[in-house]
C-alpha positions in Angstrom: 54.7 17.4 -34.2 54.1 20.8 -36.8 51.2 20.6 -39.2 52.1 20.3 -41.6 53.9 16.7 -40.6 50.7 15.9 -39.6 48.9 16.3 -42.7 52.4 14.9 -43.9 50.9 12.2 -41.9 47.6 11.4 -42.7 48.8 11.4 -46.8 50.8 8.3 -45.7 48.1 6.5 -44.5 46.2 6.7 -47.7 49.0 6.2 -50.2 49.6 3.1 -48.1 46.7 1.7 -46.7 48.0 1.7 -42.7 46.1 4.0 -40.5 48.7 2.7 -37.6 51.6 3.9 -40.1 53.2 6.7 -38.4 55.6 9.3 -40.2 58.7 11.4 -37.9 61.2 13.6 -39.8 63.2 11.1 -40.2 61.2 8.5 -42.3 62.3 7.5 -45.1 61.5 4.6 -47.7 63.6 1.9 -46.0 61.4 2.7 -43.0 59.0 1.0 -45.2 58.6 -2.0 -47.2 56.1 -0.9 -49.5 57.5 2.1 -50.4 58.7 2.2 -53.7 59.4 4.1 -57.0 55.2 3.1 -58.2 54.7 4.3 -54.4 57.4 7.4 -54.0 55.3 9.1 -57.2 51.6 8.0 -55.7 53.2 9.6 -52.2 54.8 12.5 -54.8 51.5 13.2 -56.1 48.8 12.9 -53.7 51.0 14.9 -51.0 51.0 17.9 -54.6 47.4 17.4 -54.3 46.7 18.0 -50.8 49.2 20.7 -49.7 48.0 22.3 -54.1 51.5 22.7 -54.1 53.9 21.0 -57.7 57.0 19.8 -57.4 59.8 19.3 -59.7 61.2 16.7 -60.6 64.7 18.1 -59.7 62.9 18.5 -56.1 61.3 15.6 -55.4 64.8 13.1 -56.6 66.5 14.7 -54.1 64.5 14.2 -51.1 66.1 12.4 -48.7 62.7 11.8 -46.1 59.6 13.0 -43.9 62.0 16.3 -43.1 63.3 17.6 -46.3 59.8 16.8 -47.6 58.1 19.0 -45.0 59.9 21.6 -45.1 60.0 21.6 -49.7 56.4 21.9 -48.5 56.1 25.0 -46.3 58.4 26.1 -48.6 55.6 25.7 -50.8 52.7 26.9 -49.9 55.0 30.2 -47.9 
């Protein structure tokens, strides 16, 4: 697991208040029952804060899974 994915997993655990949650690159909103539109906003804000990056609404709308989020975070931090 990449360092970015490990850190994202911690963010997911915090946002969803579930220490047992383990995300993988193919994890998507359909895999986490609590992942609704409000949680999505909270998640994006938490990721931006954790990694000190900003996403455009277009970038967020295009994300399909955690793997794409990981790639986007790494691209923004490069």
